[in-house]
C-alpha positions in Angstrom: 5.3 12.1 9.2 5.8 9.7 6.3 6.7 12.5 3.9 10.1 12.3 2.5 12.4 15.0 4.1 10.0 15.9 6.9 11.3 15.4 10.4 9.7 15.9 13.6 11.3 19.4 14.0 9.7 20.5 10.6 6.5 18.9 11.4 6.2 20.7 14.7 6.7 24.1 12.9 3.9 23.4 10.2 1.5 21.0 12.1 -1.1 24.0 12.6 -1.2 24.6 8.9 -1.6 21.0 7.9 -5.2 19.6 7.6 -6.4 16.1 6.5 -9.3 15.5 4.2 -12.1 13.1 5.0 -12.4 12.2 1.4 -12.7 8.4 0.8 -9.6 6.8 -0.4 -9.4 5.4 -3.9 -8.5 2.0 -3.7 -6.7 -0.5 -6.2 -8.3 -4.0 -6.6 -5.3 -6.4 -6.4 -7.2 -8.8 -8.4 -7.4 -6.8 -11.5 -4.5 -4.5 -10.9 -1.4 -4.5 -13.3 2.0 -3.5 -12.2 1.7 0.2 -13.1 -1.4 0.4 -10.9 0.3 -0.9 -7.8 3.5 1.0 -8.3 1.7 4.0 -7.6 1.6 2.9 -3.9 4.5 4.2 -2.2 4.9 1.6 0.3 5.3 -1.3 -2.2 8.8 -2.1 -3.9 9.1 -3.5 -7.3 9.8 -7.0 -6.0 6.8 -6.8 -3.8 4.5 -5.8 -6.5 5.8 -8.6 -8.6 5.3 -11.1 -5.9 1.9 -9.8 -5.5 1.0 -10.3 -9.2 2.8 -13.7 -9.5 1.1 -15.2 -6.5 -2.3 -14.0 -8.1 -1.2 -15.8 -11.5 -0.2 -18.9 -9.7 -3.0 -19.3 -7.1 -5.9 -17.2 -8.3 -7.8 -14.0 -7.1 -7.3 -12.8 -3.6 -10.1 -13.1 -1.4 -9.0 -10.8 1.4 -6.2 -9.4 3.4 -5.3 -12.8 4.9 -4.1 -13.9 1.3 -1.4 -11.3 1.3 0.1 -12.8 4.3 0.8 -16.0 2.4 3.3 -13.8 0.4 6.7 -14.1 2.0 8.2 -11.0 0.9 5.2 -8.8 2.5 5.7 -8.3 6.0 2.7 -7.5 8.6 3.9 -3.9 8.8 3.7 -3.4 4.9 0.4 -5.2 4.8 -0.9 -2.7 7.3 0.2 0.1 5.4 -1.3 -0.9 2.0 -4.5 -2.3 3.5 -6.5 1.1 3.2 -5.5 1.3 -0.4 -6.5 -2.1 -1.8 -9.7 -3.8 -2.5 -10.4 -7.3 -3.5 
């Protein structure tokens, strides 16, 4: 339901034709990622990506998801969405 332009009516029409793979997700290490790495994540805006990188430069490497909560521009909903796609 997070696909651009896909509403609940269209989803109901195609749901029997959609499958989800069990393949492991490719994660991005936030301690080594550059801007271009992070911009591939559709849940992060330019400002949020910049804040992640600047916080890392000022405070050192992230040790876990709790460190992302220290970035004011990232709300809990965004952190929850990106959590499966990042590593430390």
